[in-house]
C-alpha positions as CSV (number, residue, x, y, z in Angstrom):
1,X,-221.5,-10.6,-15.7
2,X,-220.3,-12.1,-12.4
3,X,-223.2,-12.7,-10.0
4,X,-222.9,-10.3,-7.0
5,X,-223.2,-13.1,-4.4
6,X,-220.3,-15.1,-6.0
7,X,-218.2,-12.0,-6.3
8,X,-218.7,-11.3,-2.6
9,X,-218.0,-14.8,-1.4
10,X,-214.9,-15.2,-3.5
11,X,-213.5,-11.7,-3.2
12,X,-210.6,-11.9,-0.7
13,X,-209.3,-15.3,-1.9
14,X,-209.5,-14.2,-5.6
15,X,-207.6,-11.0,-4.9
16,X,-205.0,-13.0,-3.0
17,X,-204.6,-15.4,-5.9
18,X,-204.2,-12.6,-8.4
19,X,-201.5,-11.0,-6.2
20,X,-199.8,-14.3,-6.0
21,X,-199.7,-14.5,-9.8
22,X,-198.4,-11.0,-10.1
23,X,-201.6,-9.7,-11.7
24,X,-202.0,-6.6,-9.6
25,X,-204.1,-4.8,-12.2
26,X,-206.7,-7.5,-12.2
27,X,-206.7,-7.5,-8.4
28,X,-207.4,-3.8,-8.3
29,X,-210.2,-4.1,-10.9
30,X,-211.8,-6.8,-8.9
31,X,-211.7,-4.8,-5.7
32,X,-213.1,-1.7,-7.4
33,X,-215.9,-3.6,-9.0
34,X,-216.8,-5.2,-5.7
35,X,-217.3,-1.9,-3.8
36,X,-220.9,-1.6,-5.1
37,X,-221.8,-5.1,-4.0
38,X,-220.0,-5.7,-0.8
39,X,-219.9,-2.4,1.1
40,X,-217.7,-2.4,4.2
41,X,-217.3,-6.1,5.2
42,X,-214.4,-7.9,6.8
43,X,-213.8,-9.7,3.6
44,X,-213.7,-6.5,1.6
45,X,-211.2,-5.0,4.1
46,X,-209.1,-8.2,3.7
47,X,-209.2,-7.8,-0.1
48,X,-208.0,-4.2,0.1
49,X,-205.2,-5.4,2.4
50,X,-204.0,-7.7,-0.3
51,X,-203.7,-4.7,-2.6
52,X,-201.5,-3.1,0.0
53,X,-199.2,-6.1,0.1
54,X,-199.2,-6.3,-3.7
55,X,-198.1,-2.7,-4.1
56,X,-195.4,-3.2,-1.4
57,X,-194.0,-6.2,-3.2
58,X,-194.0,-4.1,-6.4
59,X,-192.0,-1.4,-4.6
60,X,-194.7,1.3,-5.0
61,X,-194.5,2.5,-1.4
62,X,-197.0,5.4,-1.7
63,X,-199.7,3.2,-3.2
64,X,-199.0,0.5,-0.6
65,X,-199.3,3.0,2.2
66,X,-202.6,4.4,0.7
67,X,-204.1,0.9,0.6
68,X,-202.9,0.1,4.1
69,X,-204.5,3.3,5.4
70,X,-207.7,2.5,3.7
71,X,-207.7,-1.0,5.1
72,X,-207.1,0.2,8.6
73,X,-210.0,2.7,8.3
74,X,-212.3,0.0,7.1
75,X,-211.2,-2.4,9.9
76,X,-211.5,0.2,12.6
77,X,-215.1,0.9,11.6
78,X,-215.8,-2.8,11.9
79,X,-214.0,-3.1,15.2
80,X,-216.5,-0.7,16.8
81,X,-219.1,-3.5,16.8
82,X,-217.1,-6.7,17.0
83,X,-213.8,-8.1,18.3
84,X,-210.9,-8.8,16.0
85,X,-211.0,-12.6,16.3
86,X,-214.8,-12.8,15.9
87,X,-214.4,-12.9,12.1
88,X,-212.0,-14.9,9.9
89,X,-211.1,-11.9,7.7
90,X,-210.5,-9.1,10.2
91,X,-207.2,-10.5,11.5
92,X,-206.0,-10.7,7.9
93,X,-207.0,-7.1,7.2
94,X,-205.6,-5.5,10.4
95,X,-202.4,-7.6,10.4
96,X,-201.6,-6.7,6.8
97,X,-202.4,-3.0,7.4
98,X,-200.0,-2.9,10.3
99,X,-197.4,-4.9,8.6
100,X,-197.4,-2.8,5.4
101,X,-197.3,0.5,7.2
102,X,-194.3,-0.7,9.3
103,X,-192.4,-2.0,6.2
104,X,-193.1,1.2,4.3
105,X,-191.6,3.2,7.2
106,X,-188.6,0.9,7.3
107,X,-188.1,1.1,3.5
108,X,-188.1,4.9,3.8
109,X,-185.4,4.8,6.3
110,X,-187.6,5.4,9.4
111,X,-186.8,2.1,11.1
112,X,-187.0,3.4,14.6
113,X,-190.5,4.8,13.8
114,X,-191.5,1.4,12.5
115,X,-190.3,-0.3,15.7
116,X,-192.2,2.3,17.8
117,X,-195.4,1.8,15.7
118,X,-195.2,-2.0,16.0
119,X,-194.8,-1.8,19.8
120,X,-197.8,0.4,19.9
121,X,-199.8,-2.1,17.9
122,X,-198.6,-4.9,20.1
123,X,-200.0,-3.1,23.1
124,X,-203.4,-3.1,21.3
125,X,-203.4,-6.5,19.6
126,X,-200.7,-8.6,21.3
127,X,-203.2,-10.9,23.0
128,X,-205.1,-11.6,19.7
129,X,-204.4,-14.0,16.9
130,X,-202.2,-11.5,15.1
131,X,-199.8,-11.2,18.1
132,X,-197.3,-13.6,16.6
133,X,-197.4,-11.7,13.3
134,X,-196.7,-8.4,15.0
135,X,-193.8,-10.0,16.9
136,X,-192.4,-11.4,13.6
137,X,-192.4,-7.9,12.0
138,X,-190.8,-6.4,15.1
139,X,-188.2,-9.1,15.2
140,X,-187.4,-8.5,11.5
141,X,-186.6,-4.9,12.3
142,X,-184.9,-5.2,15.7
143,X,-184.0,-8.8,16.9
144,X,-180.7,-9.2,15.0
145,X,-177.9,-7.9,17.2
146,X,-179.8,-8.5,20.4
147,X,-179.6,-11.3,23.0
148,X,-181.8,-14.2,22.1
149,X,-184.9,-14.5,24.3
150,X,-184.9,-17.6,26.6
151,X,-187.0,-20.5,25.5
152,X,-189.8,-22.0,27.4
153,X,-188.6,-25.6,28.0
154,X,-191.2,-27.0,30.4
155,X,-192.5,-29.4,27.8
156,X,-190.6,-31.0,24.9
157,X,-190.3,-33.9,22.5
158,X,-187.0,-35.6,21.7
159,X,-183.9,-34.8,23.8
160,X,-184.4,-32.7,26.9
161,X,-183.7,-29.1,26.0
162,X,-180.6,-27.3,27.2
163,X,-181.3,-23.7,28.2
164,X,-179.8,-21.2,25.7
165,X,-177.9,-19.5,28.5
166,X,-176.1,-22.8,29.1
167,X,-175.1,-23.1,25.5
168,X,-172.9,-20.0,25.5
169,X,-169.8,-20.7,23.5
170,X,-171.8,-22.7,20.9
171,X,-173.7,-21.2,17.9
172,X,-177.3,-22.3,18.1
173,X,-179.8,-22.7,15.2
174,X,-183.5,-22.5,16.1
175,X,-185.8,-24.2,13.6
176,X,-189.5,-23.3,14.3
177,X,-191.8,-25.8,12.6
178,X,-195.4,-27.1,12.5
179,X,-196.7,-30.5,12.1
180,X,-198.8,-29.4,9.1
181,X,-196.1,-27.5,7.4
182,X,-194.9,-28.8,4.0
183,X,-192.1,-26.1,3.8
184,X,-190.8,-27.3,7.1
185,X,-190.5,-30.9,5.8
186,X,-188.7,-29.5,2.7
187,X,-186.1,-27.9,4.9
188,X,-185.2,-31.1,6.7
189,X,-182.6,-32.5,4.2
190,X,-180.8,-29.1,4.3
191,X,-180.8,-29.0,8.1
192,X,-179.6,-32.6,8.3
193,X,-176.6,-31.8,6.1
194,X,-176.0,-28.6,8.1
195,X,-176.0,-30.6,11.3
196,X,-173.7,-33.2,9.8
197,X,-171.1,-30.7,8.8
198,X,-171.4,-28.1,11.6
199,X,-172.5,-30.2,14.5
200,X,-168.9,-31.5,15.1
201,X,-167.8,-27.8,15.0
202,X,-170.1,-26.8,17.8
203,X,-173.4,-26.0,16.2
204,X,-176.5,-26.9,18.3
205,X,-179.8,-27.4,16.6
206,X,-183.1,-26.9,18.5
207,X,-186.5,-27.4,16.8
208,X,-189.3,-25.6,18.7
209,X,-192.9,-26.5,17.8
210,X,-196.3,-25.9,19.3
211,X,-199.9,-27.1,19.6
212,X,-202.4,-26.0,16.9
213,X,-205.5,-27.6,18.2
214,X,-205.9,-30.2,15.5
215,X,-204.2,-33.3,14.1
216,X,-204.5,-35.3,10.9
217,X,-206.8,-33.8,8.2
218,X,-207.5,-30.8,10.4
219,X,-209.5,-32.7,12.9
220,X,-209.9,-31.0,16.3
221,X,-207.6,-32.6,18.8
222,X,-207.1,-32.2,22.6
223,X,-203.4,-31.5,23.6
224,X,-202.7,-35.2,24.5
225,X,-204.0,-36.4,21.2
226,X,-202.2,-33.7,19.2
227,X,-199.0,-34.4,21.1
228,X,-199.0,-38.0,19.9
229,X,-199.7,-36.8,16.4
230,X,-196.8,-34.3,16.5
231,X,-194.5,-37.1,17.7
232,X,-195.6,-39.4,14.9
233,X,-195.0,-36.6,12.4
234,X,-191.6,-36.0,13.9
235,X,-190.6,-39.6,13.8
236,X,-191.8,-40.0,10.2
237,X,-190.5,-36.8,8.6
238,X,-187.9,-35.4,10.9
239,X,-185.9,-38.6,11.5
240,X,-182.8,-37.3,9.6
241,X,-182.4,-34.8,12.5
242,X,-182.0,-37.6,15.0
243,X,-183.4,-37.0,18.5
244,X,-183.2,-33.2,18.2
245,X,-184.7,-31.3,21.1
246,X,-188.1,-29.9,20.3
247,X,-189.5,-27.6,23.0
248,X,-193.3,-27.7,22.8
249,X,-194.7,-24.2,23.6
250,X,-197.0,-21.5,22.3
251,X,-195.0,-19.0,24.2
252,X,-191.8,-19.6,22.2
253,X,-193.7,-18.9,18.9
254,X,-195.2,-15.7,20.3
255,X,-191.8,-14.5,21.7
256,X,-190.0,-15.2,18.5
257,X,-192.9,-14.1,16.2
258,X,-192.9,-17.4,14.4
259,X,-196.2,-16.9,12.6
260,X,-194.4,-18.1,9.5
261,X,-193.1,-21.7,9.4
262,X,-190.4,-22.5,9.1
263,X,-188.6,-19.6,10.9
264,X,-184.9,-19.9,11.3
265,X,-183.0,-18.1,14.0
266,X,-179.2,-18.2,14.3
267,X,-177.6,-17.3,17.6
268,X,-173.9,-16.8,18.0
269,X,-171.7,-18.1,20.9
270,X,-172.3,-15.0,22.9
271,X,-176.1,-15.6,22.8
272,X,-176.7,-12.8,20.2
273,X,-179.2,-13.2,17.3
274,X,-177.3,-13.0,14.0
275,X,-180.0,-14.2,11.7
276,X,-183.8,-14.0,11.9
277,X,-185.4,-15.4,8.8
278,X,-189.1,-16.4,8.4
279,X,-189.3,-19.0,5.6
280,X,-186.9,-21.5,4.0
281,X,-183.2,-21.0,3.4
282,X,-181.0,-22.8,0.9
283,X,-178.1,-24.9,2.1
284,X,-175.4,-22.5,0.8
285,X,-177.2,-19.4,2.3
286,X,-177.5,-21.1,5.7
287,X,-174.0,-22.5,5.6
288,X,-172.5,-19.0,4.9
289,X,-174.3,-17.5,7.9
290,X,-173.2,-20.4,10.2
291,X,-169.6,-20.2,9.1
292,X,-169.6,-16.5,10.1
293,X,-170.5,-17.3,13.7
294,X,-168.4,-20.5,14.3
295,X,-165.7,-20.2,17.0
296,X,-162.4,-19.0,15.5
């Protein structure tokens, strides 16, 4: 028999790993077994939220919605006595409950309802740690086809940024990255080849990044120290992109909802977003989207 204390301490991470390995049945058994031991704790709410995500991935919308509703009820009870960011698990639970509910609405054809819901949740949680995540989900549903938000360009690494408004006539590819992000580094050869082929045809690459409050090995770092570390990472791993402009701003990540790194945003010559994609893209996929927005 699994000791109760171990079950409690490992719960959310174990359920997440089971979902990642497509073992939803085992994840559900683990959560059900833990109800007796854990009660309503932030970690238990987070574990239930992983079930919601697992069911959504499996395409079982009714079950995904049911787990999202359960997660939100558990989280709302906990939020009566504490703030969202006072615990490491509550943001996971609340963010997932909101995300799954919005995606279920969209999958059922109620995209406008999903957008309205996300805007309501942004009014509640926009200034918390899940603000970027909420913006990401809102952008996934509504940003494509709209004018790209202006970038904060007060601070930067590399070449001085050119405002997006001054780049009209050129397609622009935004590559949101983080100094700790292995997936970002994996995208670099693809972006370097894209820039080699499409830069002469007018494509402009901009690589926004931000401060995270730590540097090498997760050590806390003041902004001046972290800035030097970011520049060192840029020089070491991002050299194939040349002296690409890298605006350095938390505001850009919040505005574009870049809670996932990398996030790729393709803007056409009229300044309209034509692609919003959290995560990596292959060279052929990205090239096809860029070719569609090149000047004729």
